[in-house]
PDB file of N, H, CA, C and O in Angstrom:
ATOM      1  N   UNK A   1     108.841 147.500 130.082  1.00  0.00           N
ATOM      2  CA  UNK A   1     107.541 147.784 129.501  1.00  0.00           C
ATOM      3  C   UNK A   1     106.484 147.632 130.603  1.00  0.00           C
ATOM      4  O   UNK A   1     106.495 146.654 131.350  1.00  0.00           O
ATOM      5  N   UNK A   2     105.595 148.583 130.695  1.00  0.00           N
ATOM      6  H   UNK A   2     105.585 149.379 130.089  1.00  0.00           H
ATOM      7  CA  UNK A   2     104.562 148.536 131.736  1.00  0.00           C
ATOM      8  C   UNK A   2     103.393 147.662 131.299  1.00  0.00           C
ATOM      9  O   UNK A   2     103.276 147.293 130.130  1.00  0.00           O
ATOM     10  N   UNK A   3     102.526 147.337 132.263  1.00  0.00           N
ATOM     11  H   UNK A   3     102.620 147.637 133.213  1.00  0.00           H
ATOM     12  CA  UNK A   3     101.327 146.546 131.967  1.00  0.00           C
ATOM     13  C   UNK A   3     100.490 147.223 130.889  1.00  0.00           C
ATOM     14  O   UNK A   3      99.976 146.572 129.979  1.00  0.00           O
ATOM     15  N   UNK A   4     100.363 148.534 131.009  1.00  0.00           N
ATOM     16  H   UNK A   4     100.780 149.063 131.749  1.00  0.00           H
ATOM     17  CA  UNK A   4      99.531 149.277 130.066  1.00  0.00           C
ATOM     18  C   UNK A   4     100.118 149.236 128.656  1.00  0.00           C
ATOM     19  O   UNK A   4      99.384 149.109 127.676  1.00  0.00           O
ATOM     20  N   UNK A   5     101.429 149.343 128.560  1.00  0.00           N
ATOM     21  H   UNK A   5     102.025 149.446 129.356  1.00  0.00           H
ATOM     22  CA  UNK A   5     102.080 149.266 127.251  1.00  0.00           C
ATOM     23  C   UNK A   5     101.931 147.874 126.646  1.00  0.00           C
ATOM     24  O   UNK A   5     101.704 147.721 125.446  1.00  0.00           O
ATOM     25  N   UNK A   6     102.063 146.870 127.500  1.00  0.00           N
ATOM     26  H   UNK A   6     102.247 146.994 128.474  1.00  0.00           H
ATOM     27  CA  UNK A   6     101.891 145.496 127.021  1.00  0.00           C
ATOM     28  C   UNK A   6     100.458 145.281 126.546  1.00  0.00           C
ATOM     29  O   UNK A   6     100.233 144.667 125.503  1.00  0.00           O
ATOM     30  N   UNK A   7      99.488 145.788 127.312  1.00  0.00           N
ATOM     31  H   UNK A   7      99.671 146.287 128.159  1.00  0.00           H
ATOM     32  CA  UNK A   7      98.080 145.643 126.929  1.00  0.00           C
ATOM     33  C   UNK A   7      97.809 146.366 125.611  1.00  0.00           C
ATOM     34  O   UNK A   7      97.062 145.862 124.772  1.00  0.00           O
ATOM     35  N   UNK A   8      98.400 147.527 125.424  1.00  0.00           N
ATOM     36  H   UNK A   8      99.006 147.937 126.106  1.00  0.00           H
ATOM     37  CA  UNK A   8      98.225 148.263 124.166  1.00  0.00           C
ATOM     38  C   UNK A   8      98.782 147.453 122.992  1.00  0.00           C
ATOM     39  O   UNK A   8      98.184 147.416 121.916  1.00  0.00           O
ATOM     40  N   UNK A   9      99.918 146.813 123.207  1.00  0.00           N
ATOM     41  H   UNK A   9     100.404 146.844 124.081  1.00  0.00           H
ATOM     42  CA  UNK A   9     100.501 145.982 122.156  1.00  0.00           C
ATOM     43  C   UNK A   9      99.626 144.761 121.878  1.00  0.00           C
ATOM     44  O   UNK A   9      99.450 144.369 120.725  1.00  0.00           O
ATOM     45  N   UNK A  10      99.081 144.164 122.933  1.00  0.00           N
ATOM     46  H   UNK A  10      99.225 144.483 123.870  1.00  0.00           H
ATOM     47  CA  UNK A  10      98.157 143.033 122.777  1.00  0.00           C
ATOM     48  C   UNK A  10      96.959 143.466 121.927  1.00  0.00           C
ATOM     49  O   UNK A  10      96.562 142.761 120.999  1.00  0.00           O
ATOM     50  N   UNK A  11      96.394 144.616 122.247  1.00  0.00           N
ATOM     51  H   UNK A  11      96.716 145.189 123.000  1.00  0.00           H
ATOM     52  CA  UNK A  11      95.236 145.112 121.496  1.00  0.00           C
ATOM     53  C   UNK A  11      95.580 145.345 120.029  1.00  0.00           C
ATOM     54  O   UNK A  11      94.772 145.048 119.149  1.00  0.00           O
ATOM     55  N   UNK A  12      96.768 145.870 119.760  1.00  0.00           N
ATOM     56  H   UNK A  12      97.424 146.110 120.475  1.00  0.00           H
ATOM     57  CA  UNK A  12      97.192 146.103 118.385  1.00  0.00           C
ATOM     58  C   UNK A  12      97.332 144.783 117.621  1.00  0.00           C
ATOM     59  O   UNK A  12      96.880 144.666 116.482  1.00  0.00           O
ATOM     60  N   UNK A  13      97.954 143.808 118.250  1.00  0.00           N
ATOM     61  H   UNK A  13      98.321 143.903 119.175  1.00  0.00           H
ATOM     62  CA  UNK A  13      98.120 142.500 117.600  1.00  0.00           C
ATOM     63  C   UNK A  13      96.755 141.859 117.351  1.00  0.00           C
ATOM     64  O   UNK A  13      96.537 141.255 116.300  1.00  0.00           O
ATOM     65  N   UNK A  14      95.837 141.986 118.307  1.00  0.00           N
ATOM     66  H   UNK A  14      96.014 142.477 119.160  1.00  0.00           H
ATOM     67  CA  UNK A  14      94.487 141.434 118.127  1.00  0.00           C
ATOM     68  C   UNK A  14      93.792 142.081 116.932  1.00  0.00           C
ATOM     69  O   UNK A  14      93.173 141.392 116.122  1.00  0.00           O
ATOM     70  N   UNK A  15      93.896 143.401 116.824  1.00  0.00           N
ATOM     71  H   UNK A  15      94.398 143.961 117.483  1.00  0.00           H
ATOM     72  CA  UNK A  15      93.276 144.100 115.694  1.00  0.00           C
ATOM     73  C   UNK A  15      93.878 143.647 114.374  1.00  0.00           C
ATOM     74  O   UNK A  15      93.150 143.418 113.408  1.00  0.00           O
ATOM     75  N   UNK A  16      95.199 143.514 114.320  1.00  0.00           N
ATOM     76  H   UNK A  16      95.790 143.699 115.105  1.00  0.00           H
ATOM     77  CA  UNK A  16      95.862 143.034 113.117  1.00  0.00           C
ATOM     78  C   UNK A  16      95.431 141.608 112.792  1.00  0.00           C
ATOM     79  O   UNK A  16      95.222 141.264 111.628  1.00  0.00           O
ATOM     80  N   UNK A  17      95.301 140.786 113.821  1.00  0.00           N
ATOM     81  H   UNK A  17      95.471 141.065 114.767  1.00  0.00           H
ATOM     82  CA  UNK A  17      94.890 139.395 113.649  1.00  0.00           C
ATOM     83  C   UNK A  17      93.508 139.334 113.002  1.00  0.00           C
ATOM     84  O   UNK A  17      93.287 138.580 112.055  1.00  0.00           O
ATOM     85  N   UNK A  18      92.592 140.131 113.523  1.00  0.00           N
ATOM     86  H   UNK A  18      92.772 140.743 114.293  1.00  0.00           H
ATOM     87  CA  UNK A  18      91.224 140.148 112.986  1.00  0.00           C
ATOM     88  C   UNK A  18      91.223 140.594 111.526  1.00  0.00           C
ATOM     89  O   UNK A  18      90.513 140.020 110.701  1.00  0.00           O
ATOM     90  N   UNK A  19      92.014 141.612 111.208  1.00  0.00           N
ATOM     91  H   UNK A  19      92.591 142.078 111.879  1.00  0.00           H
ATOM     92  CA  UNK A  19      92.095 142.113 109.841  1.00  0.00           C
ATOM     93  C   UNK A  19      92.648 141.036 108.904  1.00  0.00           C
ATOM     94  O   UNK A  19      92.101 140.805 107.826  1.00  0.00           O
ATOM     95  N   UNK A  20      93.723 140.385 109.319  1.00  0.00           N
ATOM     96  H   UNK A  20      94.167 140.573 110.195  1.00  0.00           H
ATOM     97  CA  UNK A  20      94.343 139.353 108.476  1.00  0.00           C
ATOM     98  C   UNK A  20      93.416 138.157 108.328  1.00  0.00           C
ATOM     99  O   UNK A  20      93.348 137.543 107.263  1.00  0.00           O
ATOM    100  N   UNK A  21      92.707 137.828 109.396  1.00  0.00           N
ATOM    101  H   UNK A  21      92.762 138.326 110.262  1.00  0.00           H
ATOM    102  CA  UNK A  21      91.760 136.711 109.317  1.00  0.00           C
ATOM    103  C   UNK A  21      90.664 137.004 108.297  1.00  0.00           C
ATOM    104  O   UNK A  21      90.244 136.112 107.561  1.00  0.00           O
ATOM    105  N   UNK A  22      90.204 138.243 108.255  1.00  0.00           N
ATOM    106  H   UNK A  22      90.545 138.967 108.853  1.00  0.00           H
ATOM    107  CA  UNK A  22      89.212 138.637 107.256  1.00  0.00           C
ATOM    108  C   UNK A  22      89.778 138.535 105.850  1.00  0.00           C
ATOM    109  O   UNK A  22      89.103 138.065 104.934  1.00  0.00           O
ATOM    110  N   UNK A  23      91.021 138.979 105.681  1.00  0.00           N
ATOM    111  H   UNK A  23      91.568 139.361 106.425  1.00  0.00           H
ATOM    112  CA  UNK A  23      91.680 138.870 104.377  1.00  0.00           C
ATOM    113  C   UNK A  23      91.801 137.406 103.965  1.00  0.00           C
ATOM    114  O   UNK A  23      91.574 137.054 102.807  1.00  0.00           O
ATOM    115  N   UNK A  24      92.159 136.561 104.926  1.00  0.00           N
ATOM    116  H   UNK A  24      92.344 136.847 105.866  1.00  0.00           H
ATOM    117  CA  UNK A  24      92.309 135.131 104.645  1.00  0.00           C
ATOM    118  C   UNK A  24      90.979 134.542 104.199  1.00  0.00           C
ATOM    119  O   UNK A  24      90.932 133.769 103.242  1.00  0.00           O
ATOM    120  N   UNK A  25      89.898 134.902 104.886  1.00  0.00           N
ATOM    121  H   UNK A  25      89.937 135.530 105.663  1.00  0.00           H
ATOM    122  CA  UNK A  25      88.576 134.382 104.519  1.00  0.00           C
ATOM    123  C   UNK A  25      88.199 134.780 103.092  1.00  0.00           C
ATOM    124  O   UNK A  25      87.675 133.966 102.332  1.00  0.00           O
ATOM    125  N   UNK A  26      88.471 136.036 102.736  1.00  0.00           N
ATOM    126  H   UNK A  26      88.897 136.697 103.354  1.00  0.00           H
ATOM    127  CA  UNK A  26      88.162 136.504 101.373  1.00  0.00           C
ATOM    128  C   UNK A  26      89.004 135.756 100.349  1.00  0.00           C
ATOM    129  O   UNK A  26      88.493 135.322  99.317  1.00  0.00           O
ATOM    130  N   UNK A  27      90.288 135.607 100.632  1.00  0.00           N
ATOM    131  H   UNK A  27      90.704 135.959 101.471  1.00  0.00           H
ATOM    132  CA  UNK A  27      91.184 134.930  99.705  1.00  0.00           C
ATOM    133  C   UNK A  27      90.793 133.469  99.537  1.00  0.00           C
ATOM    134  O   UNK A  27      90.804 132.935  98.428  1.00  0.00           O
ATOM    135  N   UNK A  28      90.448 132.834 100.646  1.00  0.00           N
ATOM    136  H   UNK A  28      90.439 133.268 101.547  1.00  0.00           H
ATOM    137  CA  UNK A  28      90.041 131.427 100.597  1.00  0.00           C
ATOM    138  C   UNK A  28      88.751 131.252  99.794  1.00  0.00           C
ATOM    139  O   UNK A  28      88.614 130.290  99.038  1.00  0.00           O
ATOM    140  N   UNK A  29      87.812 132.175  99.957  1.00  0.00           N
ATOM    141  H   UNK A  29      87.923 132.957 100.572  1.00  0.00           H
ATOM    142  CA  UNK A  29      86.544 132.103  99.224  1.00  0.00           C
ATOM    143  C   UNK A  29      86.763 132.237  97.723  1.00  0.00           C
ATOM    144  O   UNK A  29      85.979 131.726  96.924  1.00  0.00           O
ATOM    145  N   UNK A  30      87.828 132.925  97.350  1.00  0.00           N
ATOM    146  H   UNK A  30      88.465 133.340  97.999  1.00  0.00           H
ATOM    147  CA  UNK A  30      88.127 133.108  95.930  1.00  0.00           C
ATOM    148  C   UNK A  30      89.146 132.108  95.407  1.00  0.00           C
ATOM    149  O   UNK A  30      89.603 132.222  94.270  1.00  0.00           O
ATOM    150  N   UNK A  31      89.501 131.133  96.230  1.00  0.00           N
ATOM    151  H   UNK A  31      89.130 131.041  97.153  1.00  0.00           H
ATOM    152  CA  UNK A  31      90.400 130.075  95.782  1.00  0.00           C
ATOM    153  C   UNK A  31      91.860 130.468  95.762  1.00  0.00           C
ATOM    154  O   UNK A  31      92.659 129.851  95.058  1.00  0.00           O
ATOM    155  N   UNK A  32      92.219 131.483  96.524  1.00  0.00           N
ATOM    156  H   UNK A  32      91.570 131.985  97.096  1.00  0.00           H
ATOM    157  CA  UNK A  32      93.608 131.938  96.537  1.00  0.00           C
ATOM    158  C   UNK A  32      94.477 131.115  97.471  1.00  0.00           C
ATOM    159  O   UNK A  32      93.988 130.277  98.229  1.00  0.00           O
ATOM    160  N   UNK A  33      95.771 131.373  97.401  1.00  0.00           N
ATOM    161  H   UNK A  33      96.168 132.054  96.785  1.00  0.00           H
ATOM    162  CA  UNK A  33      96.739 130.687  98.252  1.00  0.00           C
ATOM    163  C   UNK A  33      96.769 131.379  99.614  1.00  0.00           C
ATOM    164  O   UNK A  33      97.091 132.563  99.714  1.00  0.00           O
ATOM    165  N   UNK A  34      96.432 130.633 100.650  1.00  0.00           N
ATOM    166  H   UNK A  34      96.170 129.671 100.568  1.00  0.00           H
ATOM    167  CA  UNK A  34      96.308 131.226 101.982  1.00  0.00           C
ATOM    168  C   UNK A  34      97.453 130.827 102.915  1.00  0.00           C
ATOM    169  O   UNK A  34      97.427 131.170 104.097  1.00  0.00           O
ATOM    170  N   UNK A  35      98.437 130.124 102.413  1.00  0.00           N
ATOM    171  H   UNK A  35      98.458 129.846 101.453  1.00  0.00           H
ATOM    172  CA  UNK A  35      99.511 129.598 103.256  1.00  0.00           C
ATOM    173  C   UNK A  35     100.263 130.704 103.991  1.00  0.00           C
ATOM    174  O   UNK A  35     100.543 130.573 105.183  1.00  0.00           O
ATOM    175  N   UNK A  36     100.592 131.787 103.296  1.00  0.00           N
ATOM    176  H   UNK A  36     100.364 131.894 102.329  1.00  0.00           H
ATOM    177  CA  UNK A  36     101.344 132.875 103.930  1.00  0.00           C
ATOM    178  C   UNK A  36     100.527 133.543 105.031  1.00  0.00           C
ATOM    179  O   UNK A  36     101.059 133.865 106.094  1.00  0.00           O
ATOM    180  N   UNK A  37      99.245 133.748 104.780  1.00  0.00           N
ATOM    181  H   UNK A  37      98.814 133.486 103.917  1.00  0.00           H
ATOM    182  CA  UNK A  37      98.396 134.371 105.789  1.00  0.00           C
ATOM    183  C   UNK A  37      98.213 133.459 106.992  1.00  0.00           C
ATOM    184  O   UNK A  37      98.186 133.929 108.130  1.00  0.00           O
ATOM    185  N   UNK A  38      98.089 132.167 106.750  1.00  0.00           N
ATOM    186  H   UNK A  38      98.111 131.786 105.826  1.00  0.00           H
ATOM    187  CA  UNK A  38      97.977 131.223 107.870  1.00  0.00           C
ATOM    188  C   UNK A  38      99.237 131.252 108.721  1.00  0.00           C
ATOM    189  O   UNK A  38      99.161 131.212 109.949  1.00  0.00           O
ATOM    190  N   UNK A  39     100.390 131.320 108.078  1.00  0.00           N
ATOM    191  H   UNK A  39     100.452 131.353 107.080  1.00  0.00           H
ATOM    192  CA  UNK A  39     101.659 131.391 108.810  1.00  0.00           C
ATOM    193  C   UNK A  39     101.728 132.681 109.620  1.00  0.00           C
ATOM    194  O   UNK A  39     102.187 132.683 110.762  1.00  0.00           O
ATOM    195  N   UNK A  40     101.273 133.765 109.028  1.00  0.00           N
ATOM    196  H   UNK A  40     100.899 133.763 108.100  1.00  0.00           H
ATOM    197  CA  UNK A  40     101.258 135.048 109.737  1.00  0.00           C
ATOM    198  C   UNK A  40     100.363 134.970 110.975  1.00  0.00           C
ATOM    199  O   UNK A  40     100.722 135.479 112.036  1.00  0.00           O
ATOM    200  N   UNK A  41      99.207 134.337 110.838  1.00  0.00           N
ATOM    201  H   UNK A  41      98.916 133.924 109.975  1.00  0.00           H
ATOM    202  CA  UNK A  41      98.291 134.189 111.973  1.00  0.00           C
ATOM    203  C   UNK A  41      98.929 133.338 113.071  1.00  0.00           C
ATOM    204  O   UNK A  41      98.787 133.641 114.255  1.00  0.00           O
ATOM    205  N   UNK A  42      99.622 132.287 112.681  1.00  0.00           N
ATOM    206  H   UNK A  42      99.737 132.041 111.718  1.00  0.00           H
ATOM    207  CA  UNK A  42     100.296 131.439 113.668  1.00  0.00           C
ATOM    208  C   UNK A  42     101.357 132.225 114.434  1.00  0.00           C
ATOM    209  O   UNK A  42     101.490 132.079 115.649  1.00  0.00           O
ATOM    210  N   UNK A  43     102.104 133.053 113.721  1.00  0.00           N
ATOM    211  H   UNK A  43     101.996 133.172 112.734  1.00  0.00           H
ATOM    212  CA  UNK A  43     103.123 133.878 114.374  1.00  0.00           C
ATOM    213  C   UNK A  43     102.480 134.875 115.335  1.00  0.00           C
ATOM    214  O   UNK A  43     103.005 135.135 116.418  1.00  0.00           O
ATOM    215  N   UNK A  44     101.355 135.422 114.932  1.00  0.00           N
ATOM    216  H   UNK A  44     100.929 135.211 114.052  1.00  0.00           H
ATOM    217  CA  UNK A  44     100.658 136.382 115.787  1.00  0.00           C
ATOM    218  C   UNK A  44     100.113 135.698 117.042  1.00  0.00           C
ATOM    219  O   UNK A  44     100.125 136.286 118.123  1.00  0.00           O
ATOM    220  N   UNK A  45      99.639 134.469 116.904  1.00  0.00           N
ATOM    221  H   UNK A  45      99.629 133.991 116.026  1.00  0.00           H
ATOM    222  CA  UNK A  45      99.174 133.715 118.064  1.00  0.00           C
ATOM    223  C   UNK A  45     100.314 133.504 119.052  1.00  0.00           C
ATOM    224  O   UNK A  45     100.132 133.641 120.262  1.00  0.00           O
ATOM    225  N   UNK A  46     101.485 133.171 118.531  1.00  0.00           N
ATOM    226  H   UNK A  46     101.633 133.059 117.549  1.00  0.00           H
ATOM    227  CA  UNK A  46     102.660 133.007 119.388  1.00  0.00           C
ATOM    228  C   UNK A  46     103.032 134.327 120.063  1.00  0.00           C
ATOM    229  O   UNK A  46     103.386 134.356 121.242  1.00  0.00           O
ATOM    230  N   UNK A  47     102.947 135.413 119.302  1.00  0.00           N
ATOM    231  H   UNK A  47     102.660 135.390 118.345  1.00  0.00           H
ATOM    232  CA  UNK A  47     103.263 136.733 119.849  1.00  0.00           C
ATOM    233  C   UNK A  47     102.277 137.105 120.960  1.00  0.00           C
ATOM    234  O   UNK A  47     102.678 137.644 121.991  1.00  0.00           O
ATOM    235  N   UNK A  48     101.000 136.818 120.751  1.00  0.00           N
ATOM    236  H   UNK A  48     100.674 136.379 119.913  1.00  0.00           H
ATOM    237  CA  UNK A  48     100.000 137.104 121.782  1.00  0.00           C
ATOM    238  C   UNK A  48     100.257 136.297 123.052  1.00  0.00           C
ATOM    239  O   UNK A  48     100.121 136.811 124.162  1.00  0.00           O
ATOM    240  N   UNK A  49     100.626 135.042 122.880  1.00  0.00           N
ATOM    241  H   UNK A  49     100.737 134.625 121.978  1.00  0.00           H
ATOM    242  CA  UNK A  49     100.916 134.203 124.048  1.00  0.00           C
ATOM    243  C   UNK A  49     102.085 134.782 124.837  1.00  0.00           C
ATOM    244  O   UNK A  49     102.047 134.826 126.066  1.00  0.00           O
ATOM    245  N   UNK A  50     103.116 135.222 124.138  1.00  0.00           N
ATOM    246  H   UNK A  50     103.147 135.186 123.139  1.00  0.00           H
ATOM    247  CA  UNK A  50     104.284 135.802 124.797  1.00  0.00           C
ATOM    248  C   UNK A  50     103.919 137.108 125.507  1.00  0.00           C
ATOM    249  O   UNK A  50     104.348 137.348 126.636  1.00  0.00           O
ATOM    250  N   UNK A  51     103.135 137.938 124.849  1.00  0.00           N
ATOM    251  H   UNK A  51     102.786 137.744 123.932  1.00  0.00           H
ATOM    252  CA  UNK A  51     102.723 139.201 125.464  1.00  0.00           C
ATOM    253  C   UNK A  51     101.869 138.967 126.702  1.00  0.00           C
ATOM    254  O   UNK A  51     102.022 139.660 127.708  1.00  0.00           O
ATOM    255  N   UNK A  52     100.974 137.997 126.628  1.00  0.00           N
ATOM    256  H   UNK A  52     100.850 137.434 125.810  1.00  0.00           H
ATOM    257  CA  UNK A  52     100.129 137.688 127.796  1.00  0.00           C
ATOM    258  C   UNK A  52     100.979 137.179 128.957  1.00  0.00           C
ATOM    259  O   UNK A  52     100.711 137.493 130.117  1.00  0.00           O
ATOM    260  N   UNK A  53     101.994 136.401 128.640  1.00  0.00           N
ATOM    261  H   UNK A  53     102.211 136.146 127.698  1.00  0.00           H
ATOM    262  CA  UNK A  53     102.906 135.909 129.664  1.00  0.00           C
ATOM    263  C   UNK A  53     103.651 137.072 130.310  1.00  0.00           C
ATOM    264  O   UNK A  53     103.770 137.142 131.533  1.00  0.00           O
ATOM    265  N   UNK A  54     104.150 137.981 129.480  1.00  0.00           N
ATOM    266  H   UNK A  54     104.053 137.924 128.487  1.00  0.00           H
ATOM    267  CA  UNK A  54     104.867 139.160 129.996  1.00  0.00           C
ATOM    268  C   UNK A  54     103.956 140.029 130.838  1.00  0.00           C
ATOM    269  O   UNK A  54     104.383 140.580 131.852  1.00  0.00           O
ATOM    270  N   UNK A  55     102.703 140.156 130.424  1.00  0.00           N
ATOM    271  H   UNK A  55     102.357 139.708 129.600  1.00  0.00           H
ATOM    272  CA  UNK A  55     101.753 140.960 131.195  1.00  0.00           C
ATOM    273  C   UNK A  55     101.492 140.322 132.555  1.00  0.00           C
ATOM    274  O   UNK A  55     101.433 141.018 133.569  1.00  0.00           O
ATOM    275  N   UNK A  56     101.336 139.004 132.578  1.00  0.00           N
ATOM    276  H   UNK A  56     101.384 138.439 131.754  1.00  0.00           H
ATOM    277  CA  UNK A  56     101.108 138.299 133.834  1.00  0.00           C
ATOM    278  C   UNK A  56     102.305 138.478 134.777  1.00  0.00           C
ATOM    279  O   UNK A  56     102.132 138.668 135.981  1.00  0.00           O
ATOM    280  N   UNK A  57     103.498 138.414 134.224  1.00  0.00           N
ATOM    281  H   UNK A  57     103.638 138.259 133.246  1.00  0.00           H
ATOM    282  CA  UNK A  57     104.703 138.598 135.029  1.00  0.00           C
ATOM    283  C   UNK A  57     104.784 140.024 135.561  1.00  0.00           C
ATOM    284  O   UNK A  57     105.243 140.243 136.682  1.00  0.00           O
ATOM    285  N   UNK A  58     104.342 140.994 134.765  1.00  0.00           N
ATOM    286  H   UNK A  58     103.970 140.817 133.854  1.00  0.00           H
ATOM    287  CA  UNK A  58     104.383 142.389 135.184  1.00  0.00           C
ATOM    288  C   UNK A  58     103.377 142.674 136.298  1.00  0.00           C
ATOM    289  O   UNK A  58     103.559 143.602 137.088  1.00  0.00           O
ATOM    290  N   UNK A  59     102.328 141.880 136.354  1.00  0.00           N
ATOM    291  H   UNK A  59     102.180 141.127 135.713  1.00  0.00           H
ATOM    292  CA  UNK A  59     101.291 142.070 137.361  1.00  0.00           C
ATOM    293  C   UNK A  59     101.678 141.487 138.703  1.00  0.00           C
ATOM    294  O   UNK A  59     101.057 141.792 139.722  1.00  0.00           O
ATOM    295  N   UNK A  60     102.703 140.649 138.708  1.00  0.00           N
ATOM    296  H   UNK A  60     103.208 140.401 137.880  1.00  0.00           H
ATOM    297  CA  UNK A  60     103.131 140.022 139.971  1.00  0.00           C
ATOM    298  C   UNK A  60     103.874 140.973 140.862  1.00  0.00           C
ATOM    299  O   UNK A  60     104.296 140.594 141.954  1.00  0.00           O
TER     300      UNK A  60
END
């Protein structure tokens, strides 16, 4: 995977993260169960960390 492909994937995950975070905020404001969305956000954070690591390695 090239740097550009990795960056595109990072951007996609960031966009998804922002969307899910907005959904979580709405659900929380209405008293809904946010556990699944929080878990999803945690997984996305881990995915972003891995992608950033791969991008750094690709730049070397």
